[in-house]
C-alpha positions in Angstrom: 12.8 2.5 -34.6 9.9 4.6 -35.8 8.5 7.3 -33.3 5.1 6.8 -34.4 1.7 6.5 -32.5 1.6 2.7 -32.7 2.2 0.7 -29.5 5.3 -1.1 -30.7 7.1 1.8 -31.8 5.9 4.6 -29.4 4.2 3.7 -26.0 2.5 6.7 -24.6 2.4 6.8 -20.8 1.2 8.8 -19.1 -26.7 -5.7 18.5 -28.1 -7.8 21.3 -25.3 -7.6 23.4 -23.2 -4.6 24.6 -20.3 -3.9 22.5 -17.2 -1.6 23.1 -15.3 0.3 20.4 -11.9 0.0 19.2 -10.2 1.7 16.2 -7.2 0.3 14.5 -5.2 2.7 12.2 -2.5 1.8 9.9 -0.2 4.4 8.3 2.1 3.6 5.7 4.3 5.5 3.3 6.5 3.1 1.4 6.3 2.2 -1.9 8.7 0.1 -3.7 9.9 -2.6 -5.6 13.3 -4.0 -5.7 15.7 -6.2 -7.5 18.5 -7.9 -5.9 21.8 -7.1 -7.2 25.3 -6.0 -6.2 26.6 -2.8 -7.3 30.4 -1.8 -8.1 30.4 0.2 -4.9 30.2 -3.0 -3.0 26.7 -2.6 -2.1 25.5 -6.2 -0.8 22.4 -8.3 -1.9 19.7 -8.4 0.8 19.3 -11.6 2.6 17.3 -14.5 1.5 13.5 -14.8 2.5 12.6 -17.4 5.1 9.9 -19.9 4.4 7.4 -18.0 6.5 8.3 -14.7 4.8 7.9 -16.3 1.3 4.4 -17.6 2.4 3.4 -14.4 3.8 4.5 -12.5 0.7 2.7 -15.0 -1.5 -0.3 -14.5 0.6 0.2 -10.7 0.7 0.5 -10.5 -3.3 -2.8 -12.4 -3.4 -4.6 -10.1 -1.0 -3.2 -6.9 -2.6 -4.1 -7.6 -6.1 -7.6 -9.1 -5.0 -8.0 -6.2 -2.7 -7.1 -3.5 -5.5 -9.4 -5.2 -7.9 -12.3 -5.1 -5.4 -11.6 -1.5 -4.6 -11.6 -0.4 -8.3 -14.7 -2.3 -9.2 -16.5 -0.5 -6.2 -15.0 2.9 -7.0 -16.6 5.7 -9.2 -14.0 5.2 -11.9 -11.6 7.9 -10.9 -8.2 7.8 -9.2 -7.5 5.1 -6.8 -4.3 4.8 -4.5 -4.2 2.2 -1.8 -1.6 0.5 0.4 -2.3 -3.3 0.5 0.6 -3.5 3.2 -1.0 -0.8 5.2 -4.4 -2.5 5.3 -2.9 -6.1 5.9 -0.8 -4.8 8.9 -3.7 -3.0 10.4 -5.8 -6.0 10.2 -2.9 -8.3 10.9 -2.6 -6.6 14.2 -6.3 -6.7 14.9 -6.7 -10.4 14.0 -4.5 -11.1 16.8 -7.6 -10.4 19.1 -10.2 -12.3 16.9 -11.4 -15.7 17.8 -13.4 -18.6 16.3 -15.2 -18.0 13.0 -14.4 -14.2 13.1 -10.7 -15.0 13.0 -11.2 -17.6 10.4 -13.0 -14.9 8.0 -10.2 -12.3 8.7 -7.4 -14.7 8.0 -9.3 -15.8 4.7 -9.7 -12.2 3.8 -6.0 -11.5 4.3 -5.1 -14.6 2.5 -3.1 -16.0 5.4 -5.6 -18.9 6.3 -2.6 -21.2 5.2 -0.3 -19.9 8.0 -0.6 -20.2 11.7 -0.9 -17.0 13.9 2.8 -17.7 14.9 4.0 -18.0 11.4 2.2 -14.9 10.1 3.3 -12.7 13.1 6.9 -13.7 12.8 6.8 -13.1 9.1 5.4 -9.7 9.6 8.3 -8.9 12.1 10.9 -10.1 9.9 9.6 -8.5 6.8 9.6 -5.2 8.5 13.2 -5.6 9.5 14.2 -6.6 5.9 12.3 -3.5 4.3 13.7 -1.1 6.7 17.3 -2.0 6.2 17.1 -3.0 2.4 18.8 0.0 0.9 20.6 2.8 2.6 19.9 5.1 -0.2 16.3 4.9 0.3 14.4 5.7 3.5 11.8 3.2 4.6 10.5 3.6 8.2 7.9 1.4 9.8 6.4 2.1 13.2 3.3 0.7 15.3 1.6 1.7 18.3 -1.5 0.9 20.5 -3.5 3.7 22.3 -6.2 2.7 24.6 -8.7 4.4 27.1 -7.6 4.5 30.5 -9.3 1.9 32.6 -9.9 -0.5 29.8 -8.8 -3.9 30.8 -6.9 -5.2 27.6 -5.7 -8.9 27.6 -1.9 -8.6 28.2 -1.5 -11.5 25.7 -2.8 -9.2 23.1 -0.7 -6.4 24.0 2.5 -8.7 24.3 2.1 -10.3 20.9 1.7 -7.0 19.1 4.8 -5.7 21.0 6.7 -8.9 20.1 6.0 -9.1 16.5 5.1 -5.5 15.4 7.2 -3.7 17.9 4.3 -1.6 18.9 4.5 1.3 21.5 1.6 0.8 23.9 0.1 3.6 26.0 -2.9 4.4 28.0 -4.6 7.9 27.5 -7.4 9.8 28.9 -9.5 9.7 25.7 -11.9 12.2 27.3 -9.1 14.8 27.1 -8.6 16.8 23.8 -4.9 16.2 24.3 -5.3 12.4 23.5 -6.1 13.1 19.8 -3.4 15.6 19.6 -1.0 13.0 21.0 -2.0 10.4 18.5 -2.1 12.8 15.6 1.4 14.2 16.5 2.7 10.5 16.5 1.1 9.7 13.2 2.5 12.9 11.6 6.1 12.2 12.9 5.9 8.6 11.9 4.9 9.8 8.2 7.1 13.1 8.2 4.0 15.2 8.0 2.5 13.5 4.9 -0.5 12.6 7.1 -0.6 15.2 9.9 -4.0 14.1 11.0 -6.0 10.9 11.6 -8.5 11.9 14.2 -10.7 14.9 13.6 -11.8 16.6 16.6 -12.2 15.1 20.1 -12.1 11.0 20.3 -15.8 9.8 20.3 -16.8 8.3 23.6 -17.5 4.7 21.9 -13.9 4.5 21.0 -11.6 2.5 23.4 -8.6 1.7 21.4 -6.6 2.8 18.3 -4.0 0.5 16.7 -1.8 2.1 14.2 0.8 0.8 11.9 3.0 3.8 10.3 5.3 3.3 7.3 7.2 6.1 5.6 9.0 5.8 2.2 11.1 8.4 0.4 13.2 7.3 -2.6 15.0 9.3 -5.2 15.0 8.0 -8.7 18.4 6.2 -9.5 18.5 8.6 -12.6 16.4 11.6 -11.9 14.3 13.6 -14.4 15.7 16.9 -15.4 13.4 19.7 -14.0 14.5 22.1 -17.0 12.9 19.8 -19.5 9.5 19.3 -17.9 6.9 20.8 -19.8 3.0 21.1 -20.3 1.8 18.3 -22.3 -1.4 16.5 -23.0 -2.8 13.8 -21.0 -5.7 11.8 -22.6 -7.9 11.2 -19.3 -11.2 9.4 -19.6 -13.2 12.5 -19.6 -11.2 14.5 -22.1 -7.6 15.7 -22.7 -6.0 17.6 -19.8 -2.8 19.5 -19.7 -0.1 18.1 -17.2 3.5 18.7 -16.4 5.2 16.1 -18.2 8.6 14.9 -17.0 11.2 13.6 -19.6 14.2 11.2 -19.3 16.4 9.3 -21.5 18.2 6.3 -20.0 18.4 2.5 -19.7 15.3 0.7 -18.5 13.5 -2.6 -18.8 10.3 -2.6 -20.6 8.0 -5.6 -21.5 4.8 -5.9 -23.4 2.1 -8.0 -21.7 -1.0 -8.6 -23.7 -3.0 -5.6 -23.7 -0.7 -3.2 -21.8 3.2 -2.3 -21.7 5.2 -2.0 -18.6 8.2 -0.3 -17.4 10.3 -0.4 -14.1 11.8 2.9 -12.8 14.4 2.2 -10.0 15.2 4.0 -6.9 18.4 4.3 -5.0 20.7 1.2 -5.6 18.1 -0.3 -7.8 16.5 -2.4 -5.1 13.3 -0.7 -5.1 11.1 0.2 -8.2 8.1 1.8 -9.4 6.4 -0.3 -12.0 3.9 1.4 -14.3 1.4 -0.6 -16.5 0.3 1.5 -19.6 -2.7 0.0 -21.4 -2.8 0.2 -25.2 -5.9 2.6 -25.0 -7.0 5.2 -22.4 -10.4 3.2 -21.8 -8.5 -0.1 -21.1 -7.1 0.8 -17.7 -10.0 -1.0 -15.8 -9.5 -4.1 -18.0 -5.9 -4.3 -17.0 -6.8 -3.8 -13.3 -9.4 -6.6 -13.8 -6.9 -8.9 -15.3 -4.2 -8.3 -12.8 -4.3 -11.6 -10.7 -1.5 -12.6 -8.6 -0.4 -15.2 -11.2 -0.2 -12.4 -13.9 1.6 -10.1 -11.6 4.4 -13.0 -10.8 4.5 -13.8 -14.6 5.2 -10.0 -15.4 8.0 -9.9 -12.7 9.5 -13.0 -14.1 9.6 -11.2 -17.5 11.3 -8.2 -15.9 13.8 -10.5 -14.5 14.8 -11.7 -18.0 14.3 -8.5 -19.8 17.5 -6.6 -20.8 18.1 -2.7 -20.4 17.2 -0.5 -23.3 17.6 3.1 -24.0 14.1 4.6 -23.5 12.7 8.0 -23.7 10.4 8.1 -20.7 7.6 10.8 -20.3 5.7 10.8 -17.1 3.5 13.2 -15.6 4.3 14.9 -12.4 1.4 14.2 -9.9 0.3 14.4 -6.3 -2.6 12.3 -5.1 -4.6 12.2 -1.9 -7.2 9.5 -1.7 -9.6 8.1 1.0 -12.3 5.6 1.1 -14.4 3.4 3.3 -13.3 -0.1 2.9 -16.0 -2.3 4.9 -17.9 -3.5 1.7 -14.6 -4.4 0.0 -13.4 -6.3 2.9 -16.8 -8.0 3.4 -16.7 -9.1 0.0 -13.4 -10.7 0.4 -14.5 -13.0 3.4 -14.6 -11.1 6.6 -18.4 -10.1 6.8 -18.6 -11.6 10.3 -16.1 -9.2 11.8 -18.7 -6.4 10.7 -21.6 -8.1 12.3 -22.4 -6.8 15.9 -24.2 -10.0 16.8 -21.6 -12.4 15.4 -18.2 -10.8 15.9 -15.8 -12.4 18.4 -12.9 -10.3 19.5 -12.6 -11.7 23.1 -8.9 -12.0 22.4 -8.8 -8.1 23.1 -11.5 -7.8 25.7 -12.6 -11.1 27.3 -15.9 -9.8 28.0 -16.5 -9.5 24.3 -18.7 -7.0 22.9 -16.4 -5.7 19.9 -17.0 -5.6 16.3 -15.6 -3.6 13.4 -18.0 -1.0 12.3 -15.9 0.4 9.5 -12.4 0.4 7.9 -11.2 3.7 6.6 -8.3 4.0 4.4 -6.5 7.4 3.6 -3.4 7.7 1.2 -1.0 10.2 -0.3 1.6 10.0 -3.0 3.8 12.5 -4.7 5.9 11.9 -7.9 8.1 14.5 -9.2 11.6 14.7 -10.8 13.5 13.9 -7.8 11.6 10.6 -6.8 8.6 9.5 -4.8 7.1 10.0 -1.4 3.9 8.4 -0.1 1.9 7.6 3.1 -1.3 5.7 3.8 -3.5 5.3 6.8 -6.0 2.5 7.4 -8.4 2.8 10.3 -10.3 -0.2 11.6 -13.1 1.2 13.6 -14.5 -1.4 16.3 -17.9 -0.2 17.2 -20.5 -0.2 19.9 -23.0 -3.1 19.4 -26.3 -3.4 20.1 8.4 -7.8 -26.6 10.3 -5.3 -28.4 11.2 -2.3 -26.3 10.0 0.9 -27.9 12.1 4.2 -28.2 9.6 6.2 -26.2 7.5 5.3 -23.2 5.0 8.1 -22.9 2.5 8.0 -19.9 -0.2 10.4 -21.5 -3.2 8.3 -20.6 -4.5 6.4 -17.8 -2.3 4.0 -16.1 -1.7 1.6 -13.3 1.3 1.8 -11.1 2.7 -0.3 -8.2 5.4 0.3 -5.8 6.7 -3.1 -4.5 9.8 -5.1 -3.4 11.1 -7.0 -6.0 13.1 -9.3 -3.7 10.4 -10.3 -1.3 7.6 -9.7 -3.5 5.7 -7.4 -1.0 3.1 -5.2 -2.7 3.3 -1.9 -0.8 1.2 0.4 -2.9 -0.8 0.2 -6.0 -3.0 2.8 -7.8 -4.9 3.6 -10.9 -4.4 7.2 -12.3 -7.0 8.4 -14.7 -6.4 12.1 -14.2 -3.2 13.0 -12.6 -3.6 15.7 -10.0 -0.9 18.5 -10.3 2.1 18.9 -7.9 1.7 22.3 -6.4 
C-alpha cells in the first residue's frame, strides 16, 4: 500500500418554600471497551447480560452519546473529556429520592424512562459486578458512599436502596468540622488511587447536608505496548495551528474501519476485553461534525463493523497526553429533560427528606485521563449540588489531528468515557 497523505493509504491520527442542600458526587476512573473472547491461556468469556442489563446499557448508550454531543455543543471548542457512566451513576443514586414529575424528568434525561426503578437499580448493581470482574489483567474498581450532616433525618428507604443496589457506604459526619471535608476527600483519593485527590475545596458550606459519591478507577496496560524508545517529537495539526507533541509509535495487528467522514481503530487492553476506540476525522476541522453525527444507532453500527473486521498490520501513531477537564453541567442536563430538578419551586425530592425543600442547584463534572506507552489511567467526578431554596485498512494510522476517543465495554456496550481532543496536553 502507498504511504501517501490520502485517507485510504495513510490515516493520520493523532424559592417560596424552605430548601435544604445535598451534594452528590460521582467519581469514575474506568475506560474501556471489551470484546468477548477466549484466549489460549484458558481465559474465559464473561457471562451474558441479563435483560435488565441490556436495557440499561442501551439506555446508557443513548444517554452517553446525547450527553457528549450536548456538552460539546455548549463548550468553547476545546478539549472535552467526560464520563457518561459517572454522571449516570451519580444521578442514578439521586433519582432514587426524586418523586413525581421531577423523577420522570430525571429518568427521561437518563434515558431510563422505559425501565422501572427496580429494573434500573438492579441493572446498575449487576453491571458494576460485571465490569469489576471482567478481566484480571485490567484493574476496574467501583465504590459508592453517602455522607450526610449529623442530625439530618434521611428516609431509611433511600439509604437502603442505595446500599442494596450501589453497595454504598453510609456515614454521618459533623459537617461543621474541617475534618469532614478531609474525610470525604481522603475517601475519594483512595477510591481513585490519587487521580482525583480533592473534591471539596475548603470547609463544607453550611447549606450542604449530603454528598453521594460514586467512584470508579481504571488502569489498563495495552495488550501490545508502545516502545518508549521510539517515541519522538512530531507535529499535531490542532485547530489553532500546528503543535509539537510526543508521538508514540507501534506496529501490530489492529482492527480499523472507515465510516463515512472518519476512520476508527480499536486499541485493546489486557486480555483484549477492554478497548479504546479512536475516531479520526478526515480533516482536522471535522471533529465537531463527527461528534454531531455520533448517535447511538451510528455507534452501534460502528461496533458491529468492528465485530466483522479482521486484524491487519497497522503502524499506529498516537500522541501521549494527560488531560484534566471540568465543567458545570446544569444547562446540559436541563436541555436533556431534567429542568424541573433544578427549579427550587418545582423540584420534588421528598424521597430523601420527607419534608421536602431540596432541588439540584448545580451538577459539576471533573475528569482526568493519562495515555502513554504503557496504557491508560483515568478518573472522573460528578457532583450534584442540591441547593437551598427560596473499508480498506491503511498501512498507517497517524493521530496527528483532532480526534474523538471512547473507552467502553464492547461486551455489555457500556460507555464509560468519551472525549474530544483538539490539542493534546503533554504528559509531564
